[in-house]
C-alpha positions as a LaTeX table, in Angstrom:
\begin{tabular}{lrrr}
\hline
Residue & $x$ (\AA) & $y$ (\AA) & $z$ (\AA) \\
\hline
Unk1 & 113.80 & 130.71 & 70.00 \\
Unk2 & 110.38 & 130.69 & 68.38 \\
Unk3 & 109.48 & 127.01 & 68.59 \\
Unk4 & 105.93 & 127.09 & 67.06 \\
Unk5 & 107.29 & 128.86 & 63.99 \\
Unk6 & 110.09 & 126.33 & 63.40 \\
Unk7 & 107.74 & 123.35 & 63.89 \\
Unk8 & 105.26 & 124.79 & 61.36 \\
Unk9 & 108.14 & 125.23 & 58.87 \\
Unk10 & 109.14 & 121.61 & 59.40 \\
Unk11 & 105.54 & 120.50 & 58.88 \\
Unk12 & 105.25 & 122.53 & 55.65 \\
Unk13 & 108.54 & 121.04 & 54.43 \\
Unk14 & 107.29 & 117.52 & 55.20 \\
Unk15 & 103.95 & 118.16 & 53.41 \\
Unk16 & 105.84 & 119.53 & 50.40 \\
Unk17 & 108.01 & 116.40 & 50.24 \\
Unk18 & 104.96 & 114.11 & 50.45 \\
Unk19 & 103.14 & 116.03 & 47.72 \\
Unk20 & 106.18 & 115.81 & 45.42 \\
Unk21 & 106.32 & 112.04 & 45.94 \\
Unk22 & 102.62 & 111.64 & 45.21 \\
Unk23 & 102.94 & 113.61 & 41.98 \\
Unk24 & 105.93 & 111.58 & 40.83 \\
Unk25 & 104.11 & 108.25 & 41.39 \\
Unk26 & 100.94 & 109.04 & 39.41 \\
Unk27 & 100.91 & 107.44 & 35.97 \\
Unk28 & 99.72 & 109.54 & 33.08 \\
Unk29 & 96.19 & 108.63 & 32.07 \\
Unk30 & 95.52 & 108.43 & 28.35 \\
Unk31 & 91.83 & 108.34 & 27.57 \\
Unk32 & 90.98 & 105.75 & 24.89 \\
Unk33 & 89.42 & 107.05 & 21.67 \\
Unk34 & 85.72 & 106.08 & 21.87 \\
Unk35 & 85.23 & 106.57 & 18.12 \\
Unk36 & 84.90 & 103.32 & 16.18 \\
Unk37 & 83.76 & 104.82 & 12.88 \\
Unk38 & 85.13 & 103.48 & 9.62 \\
Unk39 & 85.34 & 105.64 & 6.50 \\
Unk40 & 84.46 & 104.26 & 3.07 \\
Unk41 & 87.88 & 104.39 & 1.44 \\
Unk42 & 86.53 & 103.44 & $-2.00$ \\
Unk43 & 84.17 & 106.43 & $-2.21$ \\
Unk44 & 86.28 & 108.63 & 0.11 \\
Unk45 & 83.11 & 109.66 & 1.95 \\
Unk46 & 83.61 & 111.18 & 5.39 \\
Unk47 & 82.78 & 109.38 & 8.59 \\
Unk48 & 81.99 & 110.80 & 12.05 \\
Unk49 & 79.37 & 113.16 & 10.62 \\
Unk50 & 76.28 & 112.07 & 12.58 \\
Unk51 & 75.14 & 110.55 & 15.88 \\
Unk52 & 76.49 & 107.11 & 14.95 \\
Unk53 & 79.86 & 108.52 & 16.05 \\
Unk54 & 79.93 & 108.56 & 19.86 \\
Unk55 & 82.04 & 111.71 & 20.00 \\
Unk56 & 79.92 & 113.58 & 17.46 \\
Unk57 & 76.80 & 112.63 & 19.45 \\
Unk58 & 78.41 & 114.08 & 22.61 \\
Unk59 & 79.41 & 117.27 & 20.73 \\
Unk60 & 83.10 & 116.48 & 21.16 \\
Unk61 & 85.66 & 116.39 & 18.37 \\
Unk62 & 87.52 & 113.22 & 17.45 \\
Unk63 & 91.18 & 113.06 & 18.39 \\
Unk64 & 94.29 & 112.18 & 16.46 \\
Unk65 & 93.73 & 108.43 & 16.87 \\
Unk66 & 90.33 & 108.48 & 15.12 \\
Unk67 & 90.21 & 105.57 & 12.63 \\
Unk68 & 88.75 & 107.97 & 10.03 \\
Unk69 & 92.07 & 109.79 & 9.70 \\
Unk70 & 91.81 & 112.45 & 6.98 \\
Unk71 & 88.24 & 111.32 & 6.20 \\
Unk72 & 87.01 & 112.17 & 9.72 \\
Unk73 & 84.32 & 114.84 & 9.47 \\
Unk74 & 84.39 & 115.60 & 13.19 \\
Unk75 & 87.52 & 117.77 & 13.42 \\
Unk76 & 86.06 & 121.09 & 12.30 \\
Unk77 & 87.61 & 123.19 & 15.05 \\
Unk78 & 91.02 & 121.51 & 14.71 \\
Unk79 & 90.94 & 122.15 & 10.96 \\
Unk80 & 89.55 & 125.69 & 11.39 \\
Unk81 & 86.48 & 124.84 & 9.30 \\
Unk82 & 84.10 & 127.54 & 10.50 \\
Unk83 & 81.97 & 130.18 & 8.80 \\
Unk84 & 83.21 & 133.68 & 7.96 \\
Unk85 & 82.01 & 136.01 & 10.70 \\
Unk86 & 82.08 & 139.71 & 11.48 \\
Unk87 & 81.60 & 141.62 & 14.72 \\
Unk88 & 79.13 & 144.52 & 14.66 \\
Unk89 & 77.91 & 147.18 & 17.08 \\
Unk90 & 74.57 & 146.06 & 18.54 \\
Unk91 & 73.80 & 149.36 & 20.30 \\
Unk92 & 72.93 & 149.10 & 24.00 \\
Unk93 & 73.44 & 145.32 & 23.92 \\
Unk94 & 77.14 & 145.71 & 23.06 \\
Unk95 & 78.51 & 143.75 & 20.14 \\
Unk96 & 77.04 & 141.07 & 17.95 \\
Unk97 & 78.38 & 138.38 & 15.66 \\
Unk98 & 77.10 & 138.11 & 12.08 \\
Unk99 & 77.63 & 135.21 & 9.68 \\
Unk100 & 78.93 & 136.40 & 6.30 \\
Unk101 & 77.98 & 133.36 & 4.22 \\
Unk102 & 74.97 & 131.05 & 3.79 \\
Unk103 & 74.20 & 128.68 & 6.69 \\
Unk104 & 72.05 & 125.60 & 6.33 \\
Unk105 & 70.28 & 123.63 & 9.05 \\
Unk106 & 72.70 & 121.50 & 11.06 \\
Unk107 & 75.86 & 123.22 & 9.79 \\
Unk108 & 78.68 & 124.14 & 12.15 \\
Unk109 & 79.15 & 127.91 & 12.52 \\
Unk110 & 81.77 & 128.32 & 15.26 \\
Unk111 & 82.48 & 127.11 & 18.79 \\
Unk112 & 81.08 & 129.48 & 21.42 \\
Unk113 & 83.29 & 129.90 & 24.47 \\
Unk114 & 82.29 & 132.36 & 27.11 \\
\hline
\end{tabular}
């Protein structure tokens, strides 16, 4: 009879049971939407397009509960509103990314991840 082995199995089983209980008891946390922007419905001008929007100022997109709804201008990645791009061979440096349309100061090009 290998007693240390069986006691370690019992301990692992007990730890597993505790961890399952802890996971079951945790409530799901839903972060409140910090955006309080209001669109101008009469002129249909977009909101959330400058630093007056807390999320825009933090470089984070508004979520589905944004009060701007379809007039929210801070959902460019969600709406796939980025510039046309092409990948090119940059020689010894590898590959590069080239914008295929005009870009003006402050415009969103694409999200860089990497």
